[in-house]
VOVEX-383021 format. One record per atom (N, C-alpha, C): residue in three letters; y, z, x. Coordinates in steps of 0.05 Angstrom, whole numbers, padded with zeros to 5 digits, always signed. Atoms other than C-alpha are relative to their C-alpha. Layout:
N
ALAYZX;...
% end
This chain:
333
ASN-00021-00004-00013;ASN-00311+01719+01397;ASN+00015+00013-00036;LEU-00010-00011+00036;LEU-00293+01746+01317;LEU+00022+00024+00013;HIS-00029-00023-00006;HIS-00245+01804+01357;HIS+00022-00017+00009;LEU-00014+00011-00005;LEU-00210+01755+01372;LEU+00020-00022-00019;GLU-00010+00008+00015;GLU-00194+01728+01311;GLU+00016+00004-00032;GLY-00012-00021+00014;GLY-00157+01780+01282;GLY-00020+00014-00029;VAL+00009-00014+00008;VAL-00192+01809+01217;VAL-00018-00027-00018;SER+00027+00017+00002;SER-00259+01774+01199;SER-00017+00017-00031;LYS+00023-00010+00015;LYS-00300+01794+01130;LYS-00021-00019-00011;LEU+00024+00020+00006;LEU-00365+01771+01123;LEU-00019+00021-00020;PHE+00017-00022+00009;PHE-00425+01790+01079;PHE-00023-00024+00010;TYR+00034+00012-00015;TYR-00510+01772+01098;TYR-00017+00007-00019;SER+00013-00017+00006;SER-00567+01781+01071;SER-00023-00014+00008;GLY+00025+00001-00015;GLY-00640+01778+01093;GLY-00017+00013+00014;PRO+00018-00018-00021;PRO-00703+01798+01125;PRO+00005+00020+00027;MET-00005-00020-00028;MET-00701+01868+01161;MET-00033+00008+00007;PHE+00025-00017-00006;PHE-00757+01907+01198;PHE+00008+00031+00020;ARG-00006-00030-00021;ARG-00759+01983+01218;ARG-00024+00008+00014;TYR+00021-00014-00019;TYR-00810+02017+01267;TYR-00011+00028-00015;GLU+00001-00023+00008;GLU-00809+02081+01229;GLU-00031-00003-00025;ARG+00027-00002+00014;ARG-00881+02096+01178;ARG+00012-00011-00029;PRO-00008+00010+00013;PRO-00869+02048+01113;PRO-00014+00032-00023;GLN+00001-00021+00022;GLN-00865+02094+01047;GLN+00015-00022-00020;ARG-00019+00015+00033;ARG-00843+02075+00968;ARG+00029-00004+00012;GLY-00024+00004-00002;GLY-00777+02039+00980;GLY+00010+00005+00027;ARG-00004+00010-00033;ARG-00777+02041+01050;ARG-00026-00016+00026;LEU+00026+00013-00002;LEU-00824+01980+01068;LEU+00001-00003+00034;ARG+00000+00006-00021;ARG-00841+01954+01139;ARG+00018-00031+00005;GLN-00016+00030-00001;GLN-00806+01884+01130;GLN+00016+00009-00028;PHE-00024-00002+00027;PHE-00741+01893+01071;PHE+00016-00025+00002;LEU-00017+00020+00004;LEU-00692+01855+01047;LEU+00023+00018-00002;GLN-00033-00019+00004;GLN-00615+01874+01055;GLN+00016-00017-00006;PHE-00030+00030-00001;PHE-00552+01845+01043;PHE+00024+00024+00001;GLY-00025-00013+00003;GLY-00485+01873+01063;GLY+00023-00006+00011;ILE-00027+00011+00004;ILE-00414+01865+01078;ILE+00012+00016+00028;GLU-00013-00006-00022;GLU-00370+01876+01149;GLU+00033-00011+00002;ALA-00036+00003-00007;ALA-00295+01883+01163;ALA+00010-00002+00026;ILE-00007+00012-00038;ILE-00285+01859+01235;ILE+00033-00004+00006;GLY-00025+00003-00010;GLY-00219+01879+01267;GLY+00025+00014-00013;SER-00021-00009+00019;SER-00180+01923+01216;SER-00006+00028+00007;GLU+00007-00030-00002;GLU-00172+01991+01234;GLU+00013+00015-00023;SER-00010-00003+00016;SER-00136+02002+01168;SER-00016+00024-00012;CYS+00012-00021+00012;CYS-00163+02062+01124;CYS+00002-00013-00024;THR+00005+00014+00034;THR-00147+02013+01059;THR-00019-00021+00012;THR+00018+00016-00001;THR-00200+01974+01093;THR-00025+00019-00006;ASP+00021-00017+00005;ASP-00245+02035+01086;ASP-00006+00000-00034;ALA+00001+00000+00028;ALA-00231+02037+01019;ALA-00008-00008-00017;GLU+00007+00037+00015;GLU-00238+01964+00994;GLU-00030+00004+00007;ALA+00030+00002-00006;ALA-00304+01963+01027;ALA-00024+00020-00017;ILE+00021-00006+00015;ILE-00332+02028+00986;ILE+00005-00013-00030;LEU-00007-00002+00017;LEU-00294+02007+00928;LEU-00020-00028-00007;LEU+00015+00025-00003;LEU-00333+01937+00936;LEU-00030+00007-00016;ALA+00027-00012+00006;ALA-00395+01975+00941;ALA-00006+00010-00032;HIS+00003-00013+00029;HIS-00381+02013+00881;HIS+00003-00012-00024;ASP-00008+00022+00020;ASP-00366+01944+00837;ASP-00028-00018+00003;ALA+00024+00010-00008;ALA-00432+01914+00868;ALA-00018+00019-00017;LEU+00014-00020+00017;LEU-00473+01975+00838;LEU-00002-00005-00028;GLU-00006+00002+00016;GLU-00438+01969+00783;GLU-00018-00028-00021;GLY+00011+00020+00022;GLY-00454+01900+00768;GLY-00032-00008-00002;LEU+00028+00003+00005;LEU-00526+01906+00783;LEU-00014+00027-00025;GLY+00003-00016+00013;GLY-00526+01961+00729;GLY-00015+00029+00010;VAL+00010-00024-00013;VAL-00546+02020+00771;VAL+00028+00022+00007;ARG-00014-00020-00006;ARG-00487+02059+00781;ARG-00005+00016-00010;GLY+00002-00034+00017;GLY-00496+02108+00732;GLY-00019+00014+00005;GLN+00023-00023-00009;GLN-00562+02130+00769;GLN+00009+00004+00027;VAL+00003-00008-00026;VAL-00533+02145+00834;VAL+00043+00018+00000;LYS-00023-00009-00005;LYS-00477+02187+00863;LYS+00015-00008+00028;LEU-00015+00005-00021;LEU-00422+02170+00916;LEU+00013+00020+00019;TYR-00012-00016-00023;TYR-00416+02217+00982;TYR+00012+00000+00016;ILE-00012+00017-00022;ILE-00367+02206+01025;ILE+00011+00026+00032;ASN-00010-00015-00022;ASN-00341+02246+01094;ASN+00012-00013+00029;SER-00004+00010-00020;SER-00307+02236+01148;SER-00013+00013+00030;LEU+00007-00014-00025;LEU-00327+02247+01228;LEU+00022-00008+00017;GLY-00023+00004-00012;GLY-00264+02239+01249;GLY+00005-00018+00030;SER-00001+00025-00024;SER-00241+02200+01320;SER-00023+00009+00019;SER+00026-00012-00011;SER-00289+02206+01376;SER+00009+00022+00021;ASP+00003-00037-00014;ASP-00254+02271+01413;ASP-00004+00013-00024;ASP+00001-00008+00013;ASP-00258+02296+01348;ASP-00031+00007-00015;ARG+00029+00006+00005;ARG-00330+02282+01339;ARG-00013+00015+00030;GLU+00000-00008-00014;GLU-00336+02299+01403;GLU-00001+00039+00007;ARG-00002-00022+00001;ARG-00314+02370+01394;ARG-00011+00012-00010;TYR+00019-00011+00023;TYR-00355+02378+01335;TYR-00028+00008+00009;ASN+00033+00002-00015;ASN-00418+02363+01380;ASN+00001+00027+00004;GLU+00003-00024-00012;GLU-00402+02420+01418;GLU-00001+00029-00012;LYS-00003-00031+00010;LYS-00391+02471+01371;LYS-00031+00008-00019;LEU+00029-00003+00015;LEU-00451+02447+01329;LEU-00029-00001+00014;ALA+00018+00001-00028;ALA-00496+02439+01396;ALA-00009+00032-00001;ALA-00006-00033+00002;ALA-00471+02517+01402;ALA-00020+00012-00019;TYR+00009-00008+00023;TYR-00490+02540+01337;TYR-00029-00002-00008;LEU+00022+00004+00007;LEU-00564+02509+01336;LEU-00019+00003+00024;GLU+00023-00011-00025;GLU-00585+02533+01403;GLU-00014+00020-00009;PRO+00015-00021+00001;PRO-00605+02599+01377;PRO-00021-00003-00018;TYR+00029+00013+00020;TYR-00650+02563+01325;TYR-00014-00019+00013;ARG+00019+00027-00010;ARG-00681+02515+01375;ARG-00034-00001-00014;HIS+00028-00001+00011;HIS-00747+02539+01363;HIS-00014+00000-00022;ASP-00006+00005+00034;ASP-00741+02544+01283;ASP+00002-00024-00001;LEU-00004+00029+00000;LEU-00725+02469+01288;LEU-00022-00017+00000;SER+00013+00022+00003;SER-00763+02404+01266;SER-00010-00006+00031;ALA-00001+00016-00030;ALA-00790+02376+01333;ALA+00012-00021+00003;ASP-00019+00011+00001;ASP-00753+02321+01315;ASP+00028+00011+00002;SER-00016-00009-00007;SER-00697+02356+01313;SER+00010+00016+00032;ARG+00001-00016-00028;ARG-00713+02407+01376;ARG+00005-00036+00025;GLU-00010+00026-00007;GLU-00712+02327+01406;GLU+00025-00003+00001;ARG-00025+00007-00001;ARG-00652+02317+01390;ARG+00024+00015+00002;LEU-00014-00024-00012;LEU-00619+02380+01407;LEU+00000-00004+00031;GLU-00001+00000-00042;GLU-00642+02365+01480;GLU+00017-00031+00015;ARG-00017+00021-00005;ARG-00611+02295+01482;ARG+00019-00006-00001;GLY-00022+00004+00017;GLY-00551+02313+01444;GLY+00008-00010-00013;SER+00006+00021+00027;SER-00561+02277+01383;SER+00011+00018-00021;VAL-00006-00018+00013;VAL-00532+02333+01348;VAL+00004+00002-00024;LEU-00001+00004+00035;LEU-00506+02306+01290;LEU-00020-00017-00014;ARG+00019+00017+00026;ARG-00563+02267+01266;ARG-00020+00027-00009;ILE+00014-00023+00011;ILE-00598+02338+01256;ILE+00011+00006-00028;LEU-00012-00009+00031;LEU-00552+02353+01194;LEU-00008-00025-00021;ASP+00002+00020+00018;ASP-00582+02286+01173;ASP-00031+00003-00011;SER+00023-00001-00003;SER-00651+02310+01185;SER-00005+00003-00037;LYS+00015-00005+00024;LYS-00698+02324+01111;LYS-00015+00016+00002;ALA+00025-00013-00001;ALA-00741+02369+01139;ALA+00018+00025-00014;ALA-00014-00033+00017;ALA-00731+02444+01096;ALA+00009+00012+00023;ALA-00010-00024-00011;ALA-00727+02484+01150;ALA+00026-00007+00014;ASP-00022+00007-00014;ASP-00672+02440+01184;ASP+00018-00003-00022;GLN-00019+00000+00023;GLN-00631+02435+01118;GLN+00010+00025+00001;SER-00007-00031-00012;SER-00636+02513+01122;SER+00017+00009+00021;ILE-00023-00005-00021;ILE-00609+02520+01187;ILE+00023-00008+00009;CYS-00021+00013-00003;CYS-00556+02478+01173;CYS+00016+00010-00016;GLN-00017+00000+00029;GLN-00527+02497+01105;GLN+00023+00020+00013;ASP-00023-00017-00009;ASP-00483+02554+01149;ASP+00006-00010+00021;ALA-00007+00008-00029;ALA-00468+02509+01207;ALA+00026-00011-00005;PRO-00033+00012+00000;PRO-00397+02490+01228;PRO+00005-00028-00017;LYS+00001+00022+00012;LYS-00370+02441+01181;LYS+00024-00024+00018;ILE-00021+00012-00015;ILE-00335+02377+01214;ILE+00028-00003-00009;THR-00031+00004+00009;THR-00278+02371+01168;THR+00013+00024+00012;ASP-00014-00021-00012;ASP-00250+02439+01198;ASP+00004-00013+00030;ALA-00012+00003-00039;ALA-00249+02405+01274;ALA+00011-00028+00001;LEU-00018+00020-00011;LEU-00212+02341+01254;LEU+00029+00012+00004;SER-00027-00007-00006;SER-00147+02331+01286;SER+00023-00009-00028;SER-00018+00006+00022;SER-00085+02324+01237;SER+00003-00026-00012;THR+00004+00029+00004;THR-00087+02247+01243;THR-00026-00009-00019;SER+00026+00004+00015;SER-00159+02245+01226;SER+00010+00011-00029;ALA+00006-00014+00028;ALA-00156+02287+01167;ALA+00034-00010-00015;GLN-00011+00020+00016;GLN-00090+02248+01141;GLN-00015-00027-00017;ARG+00012+00030+00002;ARG-00133+02184+01149;ARG-00014+00007-00030;PHE+00020-00007+00015;PHE-00185+02213+01112;PHE+00015+00012-00034;ALA-00016+00003+00022;ALA-00139+02233+01057;ALA+00016-00023-00013;ARG-00002+00031+00018;ARG-00114+02166+01042;ARG-00017-00007-00005;VAL+00029+00009+00016;VAL-00185+02145+01038;VAL+00001+00008-00027;CYS+00006-00022+00031;CYS-00192+02197+00980;CYS+00016-00006-00018;GLU-00025+00008+00011;GLU-00125+02178+00954;GLU+00001-00030-00019;ILE+00000+00030+00007;ILE-00139+02101+00940;ILE-00019+00005-00016;LEU+00017-00006+00015;LEU-00206+02121+00912;LEU+00007+00015-00030;ASP-00003-00012+00015;ASP-00183+02168+00869;ASP+00020-00015-00024;THR-00021+00021+00017;THR-00119+02114+00844;THR-00019-00014-00014;ALA+00010+00020+00002;ALA-00181+02070+00836;ALA-00020+00005-00023;GLY+00020-00018+00019;GLY-00216+02122+00786;GLY-00034-00002+00013;CYS+00025+00000-00010;CYS-00277+02116+00832;CYS-00011+00028+00012;GLU+00014-00026-00003;GLU-00321+02181+00826;GLU-00008+00012+00021;TYR+00014-00007-00033;TYR-00346+02216+00894;TYR+00007+00031+00004;HIS+00000-00034-00009;HIS-00360+02286+00926;HIS+00002-00003+00026;ILE-00013-00006-00025;ILE-00336+02304+00991;ILE-00030+00014+00007;ASP+00029-00022-00014;ASP-00406+02326+01029;ASP+00006-00001+00029;SER-00002+00001-00032;SER-00387+02351+01104;SER-00027+00012+00018;ARG+00021-00003-00018;ARG-00457+02356+01116;ARG-00015-00029+00004;LEU+00017+00037-00008;LEU-00467+02271+01115;LEU+00016-00006+00020;ALA-00013+00012-00030;ALA-00465+02255+01181;ALA-00006-00030+00010;ARG+00007+00018-00006;ARG-00507+02188+01175;ARG-00023-00003+00032;GLY+00028-00005-00020;GLY-00568+02175+01220;GLY+00005-00014+00030;LEU-00007+00019-00019;LEU-00538+02130+01267;LEU+00033+00028+00028;ASP-00013-00029-00016;ASP-00489+02166+01336;ASP+00033-00023-00003;TYR-00023+00017-00008;TYR-00441+02107+01332;TYR+00026+00003-00018;TYR-00025+00000+00023;TYR-00392+02123+01268;TYR+00019+00017+00012;THR-00023-00019-00003;THR-00326+02151+01264;THR+00012+00000-00021;HIS-00017+00003+00017;HIS-00282+02166+01214;HIS-00010-00005-00026;THR+00015+00004+00024;THR-00300+02148+01145;THR-00033-00010-00002;ILE+00029+00018+00009;ILE-00379+02144+01128;ILE-00006+00012-00029;PHE+00003+00003+00037;PHE-00404+02140+01049;PHE-00035-00003+00002;GLU+00029+00014+00016;GLU-00481+02137+01020;GLU+00008+00009-00035;PHE+00006+00003+00029;PHE-00494+02122+00944;PHE-00025+00017-00003;VAL+00033-00018+00004;VAL-00558+02172+00935;VAL+00002-00008-00028;THR+00012-00007+00026;THR-00601+02173+00872;THR-00011+00026+00006;SER+00018-00026-00003;SER-00635+02236+00854;SER-00026-00004-00014;HIS+00026+00013+00002;HIS-00696+02191+00824;HIS-00016+00004+00022;SER+00015-00008-00016;SER-00758+02216+00854;SER-00014-00027+00015;SER+00014+00032-00003;SER-00786+02143+00855;SER+00009-00014+00023;ALA-00007+00013-00026;ALA-00742+02121+00910;ALA+00010+00009+00020;GLN-00007-00012-00030;GLN-00712+02136+00980;GLN+00031+00011-00018;ASN-00024-00007+00006;ASN-00651+02175+00965;ASN+00024-00019+00005;ALA-00020+00021+00001;ALA-00598+02132+00994;ALA-00006-00033-00004;VAL+00013+00022+00006;VAL-00595+02068+00962;VAL+00027-00023+00014;LEU-00014+00010-00015;LEU-00531+02045+00995;LEU+00022+00002+00015;ALA-00023-00020-00025;ALA-00490+02073+01057;ALA+00015-00019+00022;GLY-00011+00012-00032;GLY-00451+02053+01119;GLY+00027+00015-00003;GLY-00027-00014-00014;GLY-00373+02073+01153;GLY+00004-00018+00013;ARG-00023+00018-00022;ARG-00331+02054+01205;ARG-00014+00011+00021;TYR+00010-00002-00026;TYR-00364+02042+01276;TYR+00021-00015+00013;ASP-00013+00008-00008;ASP-00312+02019+01315;ASP-00006-00003+00028;HIS+00002+00001-00036;HIS-00344+02038+01384;HIS-00028-00007-00003;LEU+00024+00008-00006;LEU-00409+02007+01367;LEU-00007-00022+00030;PRO+00015+00013-00024;PRO-00404+01948+01423;PRO-00006+00025+00033;ARG+00006-00020-00029;ARG-00401+02010+01480;ARG-00022+00008-00006;ALA+00034-00009+00003;ALA-00468+02038+01441;ALA-00015-00023+00014;LEU+00019+00021-00011;LEU-00492+01971+01456;LEU-00005-00014+00024;GLY-00012+00005-00029;GLY-00470+01969+01524;GLY+00013-00024+00014;ALA-00017+00021-00004;ALA-00415+01918+01518;ALA+00012+00014+00031;ARG-00008-00017-00024;ARG-00384+01920+01588;ARG+00043-00012-00009;LYS-00030+00014+00007;LYS-00314+01882+01564;LYS+00018+00002-00012;LEU-00011-00001+00027;LEU-00304+01905+01497;LEU-00013+00028-00004;ASP-00004-00029+00009;ASP-00301+01980+01484;ASP+00000+00003-00020;TYR-00003-00013+00025;TYR-00273+01985+01420;TYR+00006-00028-00011;LEU+00000+00015+00015;LEU-00276+01942+01371;LEU-00002+00013-00036;PRO+00007-00015+00030;PRO-00258+01969+01297;PRO-00010-00021-00023;CYS+00015+00005+00018;CYS-00304+01953+01247;CYS-00007+00017-00027;PHE+00009-00017+00027;PHE-00332+01980+01173;PHE-00015-00022-00018;GLY+00023+00017+00009;GLY-00390+01953+01142;GLY-00014+00032-00025;TRP+00018-00016+00023;TRP-00446+01978+01091;TRP-00023-00019-00011;ALA+00021+00011-00004;ALA-00513+01957+01076;ALA-00021+00006-00023;ALA+00017-00009+00019;ALA-00567+01963+01017;ALA-00023-00016-00005;GLY+00028+00013-00005;GLY-00645+01951+01012;GLY+00004-00009-00036;LEU+00007+00007+00029;LEU-00664+01911+00951;LEU-00019+00008-00013;GLU+00025-00017+00000;GLU-00726+01944+00950;GLU+00009+00026-00015;ARG-00001-00023+00013;ARG-00696+02007+00937;ARG+00014-00005-00030;LEU-00008+00004+00033;LEU-00644+01979+00883;LEU-00026-00016-00030;GLN+00018+00012+00009;GLN-00705+01944+00853;GLN-00019+00018-00018;LEU+00015-00019+00011;LEU-00740+02009+00839;LEU+00017+00017-00021;LEU-00021-00011+00014;LEU-00676+02031+00805;LEU-00001-00011-00033;ARG-00002+00020+00025;ARG-00671+01966+00760;ARG-00021+00004-00014;GLU+00027+00000+00023;GLU-00746+01976+00728;GLU+00006+00025-00014;GLU+00005-00019+00026;GLU-00724+02038+00699;GLU+00027+00002-00016;GLN-00018+00003+00021;GLN-00667+02008+00668;GLN-00003-00010-00020;GLU+00004+00018+00027;GLU-00655+01974+00595;GLU+00012-00026+00018;GLU-00008+00034-00008;GLU-00639+01899+00601;GLU+00029+00008+00008;TRP-00031+00004-00014;TRP-00573+01884+00635;TRP+00012-00027-00003;GLU-00010+00036+00004;GLU-00527+01819+00627;GLU+00011+00000+00035;SER-00009+00010-00032;SER-00512+01794+00704;SER+00037+00003-00003;SER-00035+00017-00010;SER-00431+01781+00730;SER+00000-00026-00011;ALA-00004+00030+00010;ALA-00402+01718+00711;ALA-00010-00015+00028;ALA+00001+00021-00018;ALA-00420+01656+00751;ALA+00024+00003+00022;ILE-00019+00004-00017;ILE-00382+01656+00818;ILE+00019-00023-00005;GLY-00023+00020-00003;GLY-00319+01620+00816;GLY+00021-00008+00022;PRO-00012+00002-00031;PRO-00264+01604+00866;PRO+00000+00028+00012;HIS+00004-00028-00014;HIS-00248+01646+00918;HIS+00039+00002-00002;ALA-00037-00008+00002;ALA-00170+01676+00912;ALA+00001+00022+00031;ALA-00019-00019-00016;ALA-00126+01716+00968;ALA+00005+00019-00007;VAL-00015-00023+00007;VAL-00096+01786+00957;VAL+00008+00003+00021;LEU-00016-00009-00027;LEU-00035+01784+01004;LEU+00017+00020-00017;VAL-00019-00016+00003;VAL+00005+01841+01010;VAL+00025+00000+00020;VAL-00030+00014-00024;VAL+00082+01832+01029;VAL+00012+00028+00007;ARG+00003-00027-00011;ARG+00086+01905+01070;ARG+00040-00004+00000;GLN-00028-00022+00001;GLN+00152+01949+01058;GLN+00010+00013+00021;LYS+00002-00026-00017;LYS+00185+01996+01113;LYS+00007+00022-00014;ASN-00009-00020+00015;ASN+00183+02051+01055;ASN-00022-00001-00015;GLU+00022+00001+00012;GLU+00140+02079+01006;GLU-00023-00011-00015;PHE+00008+00021+00020;PHE+00124+02026+00972;PHE-00032-00009+00009;ASN+00024+00015-00006;ASN+00069+02002+01015;ASN-00026+00014-00007;THR+00033-00013+00008;THR+00008+02058+00993;THR+00003-00008-00032;MET+00007-00001+00023;MET+00027+02039+00919;MET+00000-00037+00005;LEU+00008+00042-00002;LEU+00024+01952+00942;LEU-00031+00000+00004;GLU+00028+00001-00005;GLU-00045+01973+00969;GLU-00014+00007-00013;SER+00016-00011+00019;SER-00066+02006+00910;SER+00000-00024-00019;ALA-00007+00019+00024;ALA-00040+01951+00861;ALA-00017-00032+00004;ALA+00019+00009-00018;ALA-00077+01902+00916;ALA-00027+00000-00004;LEU+00033-00009+00004;LEU-00145+01931+00911;LEU+00000-00001-00033;GLU+00005+00013+00031;GLU-00140+01927+00834;GLU-00003-00018-00003;ALA-00008+00022+00011;ALA-00121+01868+00825;ALA-00028-00021+00019;ALA+00031+00008-00012;ALA-00188+01840+00874;ALA-00025+00009-00017;ARG+00026-00009+00022;ARG-00233+01878+00834;ARG+00008-00001-00019;ALA-00002+00012+00019;ALA-00199+01849+00772;ALA-00020-00028+00001;LEU+00011+00023+00001;LEU-00221+01785+00801;LEU-00029-00004+00004;ARG+00035+00007-00002;ARG-00292+01795+00824;ARG-00017+00009-00023;ARG+00014-00011+00029;ARG-00310+01833+00757;ARG+00005-00031-00009;SER+00007+00031+00020;SER-00292+01759+00728;SER-00020-00014+00016;GLY+00031+00020-00011;GLY-00344+01727+00778;GLY+00026-00016+00025;ILE-00018+00005-00016;ILE-00276+01709+00824;ILE+00001+00010+00033;SER-00013-00022-00027;SER-00284+01729+00909;SER+00023-00003+00000;ALA-00029-00004-00006;ALA-00229+01760+00930;ALA-00001+00014+00023;SER+00002-00017-00020;SER-00205+01788+00998;SER+00028+00009+00000;VAL-00029-00007+00000;VAL-00143+01830+01011;VAL+00005+00001+00033;GLN-00022-00001-00028;GLN-00091+01821+01070;GLN+00020+00019-00001;TYR-00017-00021-00001;TYR-00058+01884+01084;TYR+00026+00000+00021;GLU-00011-00001-00019;GLU-00024+01870+01151;GLU+00007-00035+00008;GLY-00019+00022-00009;GLY+00025+01814+01179;GLY+00020-00010-00020;GLU-00010+00018+00020;GLU+00075+01768+01151;GLU-00011-00013-00017;ILE+00004+00029+00025;ILE+00076+01724+01094;ILE-00013-00018+00009;LYS+00002+00028+00004;LYS+00080+01665+01126;LYS-00026+00001+00024;LYS+00030+00001-00015;LYS+00017+01687+01176;LYS-00019+00006-00022;GLN+00019-00005+00009;GLN-00020+01709+01121;GLN-00002-00021-00014;LEU+00010+00022+00012;LEU-00017+01643+01083;LEU-00025-00014+00013;PRO+00016+00024-00018;PRO-00048+01597+01139;PRO-00026+00018-00006;ASN+00026-00013-00012;ASN-00102+01660+01148;ASN-00019-00004-00027;ALA+00004-00004+00026;ALA-00111+01651+01069;ALA-00015-00021-00005;VAL+00015+00027+00005;VAL-00131+01575+01073;VAL-00023+00004+00016;LYS+00026+00004-00021;LYS-00179+01587+01139;LYS-00020+00016-00015;THR+00022-00016+00005;THR-00217+01636+01089;THR-00019-00014-00021;GLY+00002+00012+00031;GLY-00218+01576+01030;GLY-00005+00007-00024;ALA-00010-00013+00025;ALA-00186+01607+00982;ALA+00013-00023-00009;ARG-00022+00023+00017;ARG-00153+01566+00928;ARG+00028+00003-00008;ALA-00017-00003+00008;ALA-00109+01607+00911;ALA+00014+00027+00010;ALA-00012-00024-00015;ALA-00056+01660+00939;ALA+00016+00025-00019;VAL-00011-00019+00018;VAL-00036+01726+00895;VAL+00019+00019+00017;VAL-00020-00009-00010;VAL+00020+01755+00923;VAL+00020+00028-00012;ILE-00016-00031+00014;ILE+00053+01827+00910;ILE+00015+00011+00015;GLY-00019-00015-00012;GLY+00112+01855+00936;GLY+00012+00016-00010;GLU-00015-00022+00018;GLU+00162+01904+00918;GLU+00010-00013-00024;ASP-00015+00015+00026;ASP+00195+01858+00873;ASP-00025-00007-00021;GLU+00017-00002+00020;GLU+00131+01843+00841;GLU-00016+00022-00017;LEU+00012-00011+00010;LEU+00105+01901+00828;LEU+00014+00026-00011;LEU-00024-00014+00011;LEU+00169+01938+00804;LEU+00003-00014-00036;ALA-00003+00018+00023;ALA+00167+01877+00751;ALA-00029+00006-00010;GLY+00029-00006+00009;GLY+00088+01895+00739;GLY-00005-00034+00005;ARG+00009+00036+00011;ARG+00069+01813+00749;ARG+00000-00005+00036;PHE+00008+00011-00030;PHE+00037+01770+00810;PHE+00008-00019+00003;ALA-00011+00025-00019;ALA+00061+01716+00850;ALA-00028-00018+00002;ILE+00026+00014+00000;ILE+00001+01662+00843;ILE+00015-00024+00021;LYS-00009+00023-00021;LYS+00010+01607+00902;LYS-00024-00022+00002;ASN+00018+00020-00008;ASN-00041+01544+00889;ASN+00002-00006+00027;LEU+00001+00017-00028;LEU-00057+01524+00962;LEU-00009-00026+00003;VAL+00008+00036+00001;VAL-00081+01459+00942;VAL+00032-00011-00005;THR-00022+00015+00002;THR-00025+01434+00912;THR+00034+00020+00008;ALA-00018-00007+00000;ALA+00024+01483+00934;ALA+00024+00017-00021;GLU-00018-00015+00018;GLU+00060+01507+00865;GLU-00008+00027+00001;GLN-00006-00027+00003;GLN+00077+01579+00846;GLN+00006-00004-00028;VAL-00009-00012+00036;VAL+00084+01613+00783;VAL-00009+00036+00008;SER+00002-00029-00002;SER+00099+01684+00763;SER-00024+00013-00027;VAL+00007+00001+00023;VAL+00049+01717+00721;VAL-00008+00032-00009;SER+00008-00030+00002;SER+00030+01792+00683;SER-00027+00005+00010;GLY+00031-00011-00003;GLY-00031+01828+00706;GLY-00020-00003-00019;SER+00020+00008+00024;SER-00060+01806+00637;SER-00012-00025+00000;ASP+00000+00035-00004;ASP-00058+01731+00658;ASP-00014-00003+00028;LEU+00016+00006-00041;LEU-00091+01738+00735;LEU-00013-00012+00001;VAL+00020+00010-00002;VAL-00157+01720+00718;VAL-00007-00026-00005;GLY-00005+00019+00017;GLY-00139+01670+00668;GLY+00014-00026+00014;THR-00018+00028-00010;THR-00090+01631+00709;THR-00010-00004+00031;ILE+00024+00018-00027;ILE-00138+01625+00776;ILE-00026-00012-00009;ARG+00022+00004+00005;ARG-00197+01615+00742;ARG+00005-00039-00013;
% end
């Protein structure tokens, strides 16, 4: 019943299993950890999750060994239109494709052909239509906003119009952190938006549920870690804080979102877990923050943005103080 409870932000870790042939960095049973944001349609959630992945890899000491690639698959309608264009392009090459890709073309999973690692498939797809050219204006603007947030945060990325991910239920933003090291599988952390996963799983009463998430395999990360010098882990996990955005009916919203994301990243880097709430009135956001177990709420509105300060409300004692950005972490800790 998570879809009935507003936005839920979760993490998990544990053993997983795969059917494909095992190989180095791709084991039959493997350990995986990941995050899921369920119930939010906001493109800011997409960017926040990508930045969280970026900071996690940085904390593990492997960010310098990977590159971030992102793309947009657009809406379901955009994707369907592109499927038709791509299928028409690939049809003349049917007999030149790998056996797996011929099967995918036959059953209509043409986007997965872009994800093929076969040399012949990659060569054929080199001149295939780009999905970014098939996006509606709304989808293109959404993706541009995700890129804008990443730019503001100083997160380096590359737009890869061939990036499709290996599953058919993704829409809008998708991404991969990829290593060029030959000792491990290429993608070490990947994910995206999957609003129509319930439908793909056969749900009858829940056709649409906005979700964004990513996952990483611990064995692949360990292969990268073995090639690194000694590293220092992040600080011990401290209290949990909620960063609340007081939305405005003007251009300040984009700046407020960026400031809230940067505040959350600063807290996380100091060992303080943090979640950002972008939507709803502050009166509703505060009870939601309490439900998450937060001990403090960092409130940022137009007044705080202009003054370069944050309002911090102690959710246990109800005391509230105003602090500068440099005192944010120390005050909450």
